[in-house]
N, C-alpha and C positions, 0 to 999 in steps of 0.2 A: 368528329368532335366527341363521339361517344367514348372512344378510348381515352381521350384527355380527361373527360369527366370521371371515368372509372378510376384513373390513376389518382386524381385529386380526392376522390371519395375514400380510397384505400389508404393513401399516405398523408393526406392533408391533416387529419387530426393528430397523427403521430408527430409530424413535423412541427405543428403549432405547439404541441406539448413540449417537444424537445427544445425548441428555441426559447420558450418561456422559462426554461431551466427547472421544470418540475421534476421531482424525483419521488419515487415510491418510498414510503416510510419503512425503514428496516424492521423486520420482525423481531420482537423482544421475546426470545425463548426463555422458558423458566429454568433451563439447564445451566450448567457452568458457562461462564463467559471466557472466551479465549482472548488473551492479551499478551503484551510484552511488559514484563515487570522490571522496574528499576529499583534497586536497593542501594541506599547511600548510608555511609557512616562517617560522621565528622571525626577527625583525629585531633584530640586535645582541644576541643572547642567548647565554649559554654553552652548551656541549655538553650539560649536564645537562637543559636545557630540552627538547631533542629526546627524551630518555628519558621525561620527564614527559608530554609530548604523546602518545607512543606508548602509554603506560599508560592515558591517558584514552580514547584511541580504542578500544583493546581492551576496556576496561571498558564502553564504549558499544555493543559488538557489532561493531566494525570488524575487518576482516582486514588486518593491517598489512603494509606493504612495507618490506623491509630492504635494498633494492639501491642506495640513494643516501643518502649521509651529509648532503647539503645540504638535503633536504626530509624531511617526515614525511607519509606517505600511507597511506590505508586504504580498503577497499571495504566498502560497506554493502548489505545485501539490500534495504533499504527507503529510498527517497529521503527521506522525512520524517526518518528517523533521521540521515542525513548532513547535511541542512540544519540541523536543530536543534543538532547537534554543532558545526557551523561557526559558527552564530550565538552559541552559548553561549561558545565559546572566544574569539571576537573580542570579545564583550562583557566577558569576564573579563580579557583581556590588552591590549585596546586597540591602540595603534600598535606594540606589540611583536610583532605577528603579522599575517600576510596569508594569505588562503585562496583556493582555487579548487575548483570542482566540475565534474564531467562524468559522463556516463552512457554505458554500452556494455559491450563485452566486457572482462572484468577477469581473464582467465586461468581455469584450472581450479579447482574447489572446493578441492582439496588441494594445488595447486601454488602457485608464487610469484605475487604480484600483478603483472600485466602486461597489455598489450593497449591497444586504442584509447582507452578511457576514461582510463587513466593518462597516456598521451601527450598527450591533448587537455587535461587539467587542468594538466599541467606546462607546456604551451605557453601556456595562458591566464594562468598565474601571473605572467608578465612584465608584464601589464597591471594588476596589483593593487598599489596603494600600501599603505603601512603602515595597518593597521586595516581594509583593504578586502576585499571578497568579489567574485570574478569567476566567471562561468559560461563554460565552454568552448563552442566553436562547436557541439558535439554536444548541448549541453544547451539545449533550447529553453525560453524563459521561460514558455511555456504549460504546461510540466510543473509549474510552481509554483502554478498557479491553484488546484489542489485541495489543496495542502500549505500554502503561505504566500502567499495572494493579496496581503497587505500588502507582502511583500518583492518579489513579481513586479512591482508597480506602480512600484517604485523603480529597477528595472534600466534602465541606459542602454547602448545599443549602442556598441561600440568599432569604429570604421570605419577602413579603410585609406586613405580619402580618394578612392579611385577611384569614379567614378560607376557606380552599379548594382552595386557589389560587396557581397557578403553580409557581415554583421558578423563580425568575427573573435572576438568575445567580448562578454559583457554584464557591466557592472560596477556595483557599489554602493559608494560611498565610506563611510569610517568614520563621518563626521558624520551621514549619512543613516541608517546602521544604528543609530545611537544613538537615533533616534526610535522604533524598534520596541520599545524597552524600556517605553515608555509605553502599549503595547498588549499586555498579557500575554495569552497564549493557552495552551490546554491543551497538555500535552506530546505528542510524537509518539506515544508508546505509548498514551496515553489516547485520542487521536483514533482511532487504529487499532482499539483495543478497542471504542470506541463504534460504529464502522462495522460491526465484526464482530457486535456484539450486535444492531444493527438488521437486518442480513441474516439472522441466526438467528431473530429474531422473525418476520420476513416469511416465511421458509421454513416455520417451524413452523405459523404461521397457515394457510398454503396447504395444508399436509398435513392439518391437522385439518379444514379445510373439505372437502377431497376425501374424507377418511374418512367425514365425516358424510353426504355425498352417496351414497357407496357403501352406507352403512348404510340410508339411507332407500329407495334403490332395492331393496335386498334385502328390506326389510320390505314394500314394495309388492308385490313378486312373491310373497311368502308369504301374502298375504291370501286366506282361503278364498273360493272362488267361491260366490255365493249359490245355494241349491238351486232347481232348476227348479220351476215351478208344478205342483202335483199335482191341480189342479181338472180333472175330466173334461171332454173336449171337448164332450160332449153338454150338460153344464151351461152351458158358455160360450155354446153356440149358443142355448139357451133364454133366457139373460139378454140376448143381443143382440136376440132377437125381442120 
C-alpha cells in the first residue's frame, strides 16, 4: 500500500486542482502586448455607425482604439476571435463596411491601442474595397490555416508590381466572402473550448497512466520474499545420492 500512498501524495493535489478548474493567473508584463488587431471603416455611414461598431467589438472581447475618428479598431487576444468578428460584421453589413487584420505589438495591456499591428492594419485598409477583408503584410495567410482554412484559400496577394517584391497585403473580395456563409463552422469560442478539452483529456490520461505505473512498481517492491528452504543440507545430500 505504500506505493499507492506515494502515488496519491504526488498526483493527488495536482488532480484535485485540475478538476476544480483552477488556472494560474497570466503574468502581466510591462512590455508591449501581442494581439490581433481588427480595423474597420464604414463606407458612407453616419457617425452613429462608428459607435455601434465599437460596442460590438467591445462586446466580443476587443480592446478598442479611440485615437482616430475615421476608423474603428480593436485588439483581440485570440486570432480566431478577431477573424470571426470581422467575418460576422462584413456578412451583416455587406458593402457598407471594409475591414483589415494584422498581428503584432498592440501597446500595453492597460494603455492605449498602438503599435506595429495597428499601423499595419491601417496601411492595408487602403487595399480593401467595400465589403472586402484584407490582411496586413505582418499577417501571414498561414496563420489562418488552423483558424479558418476555407478563408485562407481565398486570399489573393496584393503586389506592388515589382519583380520579386513581397506582397503588400492579402485580400478577399466581398463576393468571395459571401461563399463562406454556405460553409457554417463552429464559433471561435467553441473551437477553442474543444481544443482545451482535448488537451485536458490527454494530460489527465497521461497522469493516470503514470500514477498506475508508480502504484504497480510500489506493489512489486512490497511483495514478501519467499522463505528460504528449511530442508537440512544432509537430507539434500542423501536425496542426491
